[in-house]
C-alpha positions, 0 to 999 in steps of 0.5 A, a space after each residue: 451476500 445472500 444468507 438464509 437466517 431464521 425469520 424471527 432473527 431477521 425481523 427482530 434483530 438484523 433488519 432493525 439494526 440495519 445489518 440486513 435487508 429483505 431479499 427483494 428484486 430491487 434489493 438484489 439489483 441495488 446490491 449488484 450495482 453497488 458491487 459493480 461500483 466497488 469493483 470498478 473503484 478497486 480496479 482504478 486504485 490498482 491501475 493507479 498503483 501499477 502506474 506509480 510502481 513503474 515510476 518508482 522502479 525507474 527511480 534511484 535514491 541516493 543517500 550521503 552518510 558519514 561512514 567509517 573506513 570499513 564502510 559501516 555507517 554512523 547510524 543507518 538509512 531508515 524507512 523515514 529517510 526513504 519516505 522523505 526522499 520519495 516524497 521529495 521526488 514528488 511521490 506523495 502517496 508513499 507512507 513509512 509503514 509501506 516501506 520494507 527493507 530486507 535488512 537494515 541499511 547500515 553499510 555503504 552500497 546499493 540496496 533494494 527496498 520494497 514499497 507496498 502500493 496496493 495489496 497486489 502491487 509492490 515496487 522495488 526501489 534502488 537505494 544507493 548509500 555513498 560516503 559523505 
C-alpha cells in the first residue's frame, strides 16, 4: 500500500530497514504483480478448501465406545479421535485445532462437528457414536 511519510523518516529509517521502497513506476508495477499473484494463490487455496469441504460433508464417521445403560459414554469422543478418523479416511489436511464440536460428545447418538478448512470455508461432518 502507498503511504505518504516524511522524507527524512523514509530515507533514514524505512528504506534502510527494508520496510519501504521509493514510489517509482517500476515499484508500482512490481507491487501490482505481487498482489495479483497473492490473490491467485489465495483463490487456489479457497477452491481446494471448497472441494475438500464437499468431500468431508459426504463423509459419516462412526465411533464405537463403551457406554452405560443410560447412553452415557465411559469417556468421550475427542477432537483428537475425530482427527485420527478423518486422516484414516485419507484426508491429511485436517488438524485437531480446526475441529469444533458444539458440545462435548459424551453420549451415544449422532452429532455434527464443524471443521474449519479456510477462513471462508467450514465443513459440517456427521459423527455417529454407537455402543461397543
